[in-house]
N, C-alpha and C positions, 0 to 999 in steps of 0.2 A: 356185290358183296365186298369188293375192294375198297370202295369209298366209305361204306359203313364201318369197316374194320379200322380204317385210317382215322375216322371221326372219333370212334370209341377209344382208340389208343391215344389220340390227342387229348381228349377229355381226361383220361386216366393220368396222362403226363402232367396236365395242369393241375389236377387234384393233388397229385403227389408233390408237386412243386409248391403248392399252397400249404400243404401239411408240413413240409420241411420249413417253410418260413415261419409258420406258427410255432413249431417246435423250437426253433432258434430264439424266437421272441419271448417264449416262456421259460427258457432254461434259466436256472438260478444265476444270479450274479456271482461272478468269481472274484469279488473284492478280496475275499479271505482266501489266499492261496494255501494249498497244502504244503506243510513244511516239516521236514525232518532234518535234524542236524547231520552234517556229513560224517561225524564220528559214530553215530548210532545207527544200528540196523534194526528195523522192526521186524521181528521173527513172526509174531502173531498178535492178534487182538481179538478178544471175544467180548461180546456184550451179554452179560450173564443174567441180569434182572433189572428191575426198576420198581420205583414206588412213588406215589404222589402223596405229599403230606397234606394236612388240613389247610395250611396256608398257601397251597398252590405251588409249593416247591417240588420239583421233580428230582429225584436221586436216581442216577443211572450207574450201576455197578458193572465195571469192566475189569478184564485182566489183560495186561500187556506183557509180552515177553520181548525184552530188548537186549541187544548185544552191543557192548562198547567196543568198537574196532580201533580205538586209539591205544597208545602205549601208556596212558596215565588214567587214573580214576577221574571221572567227571560227574557233575551234578546237573540234572535236567529237570525241566518242567514238562509235564505230560498233559496233552489236551486231545480233544477229538472234534472233528467236524461232523455235525449231526444234520446234514442237509435234508435228508428224507424226513426226519422228525419235524423240522422247521416247516418245510413245504406242506406237510400233513396237519399243520397247526397243533402239534403235540407240544412243541417247544417254542418259545418266543425268540430264542437266539440260536444261531447255527454253531458258533464255536464255544465249547465249554472247556475250561482249564482247571485242572485239580489245584487245590491250595497248597499241596505239598511239594517239596524238592526232593528228588530221588537220586541217590548216589549209585553209580554204575562202575564196577571195577573193570579194569581192562581185560578184554578177551573172554569175558564170562557173560552167560546168558542170565539175565535177571528177571524174575517174575514180579510183577508189581500189581497189586490190587488197588484199583483207582475208583473213587466215588466222585462222579461229576454232579454238580448241582446247577439246575437251571430253573426258569420259570415256566410253568404249564401254560399252554395256549388254550384254544377252544376245544380241542380233542383230548379225551382223557384215556385214549388207548394208543400205545406206541404202535406205529404202522408196521414195523418189521423188527426182525432180530439181527439185521446185518450189523456188523461192527462199524464204528466210526472211522472215517479217514484219519490217519494219524497226524498229530502235531506234537513234535518233540523239539524243545529248544534247550540248548546248552546254557546253563546259568553262568553269568560272569561272577568270578570270585574276587574278593578284595583281599589282597595280601598286605595288610597295613600293620 
């Protein structure tokens, strides 16, 4: 009984080790790293709804609640990493960035309604309702 248990445990260990290697092999590339400006705090993000237009454009409606932790007003660009949606072939791209620039006053929570636009993949149903990972970049201002 001792040898049999040792063999079973060895096989189980080898199986788990192989599964771990496969998991590492098929994890998404982290070329696009998650980024949030040092001055901005992401309080919350919700993914509210989505629609697919006739031309295959996906519109994803989200609400961001951001806080400017600096002493001056700043302008930011807002985006989101939709890794689950890309892996599920719902979107062709992982990072979607809003076309607008948003102004954040210092020390104030700002609610932003964002519409992300991407291209639909093979799957026409969004895989989950989890919010995207945040991407918030401070815009450079030209004082000329």
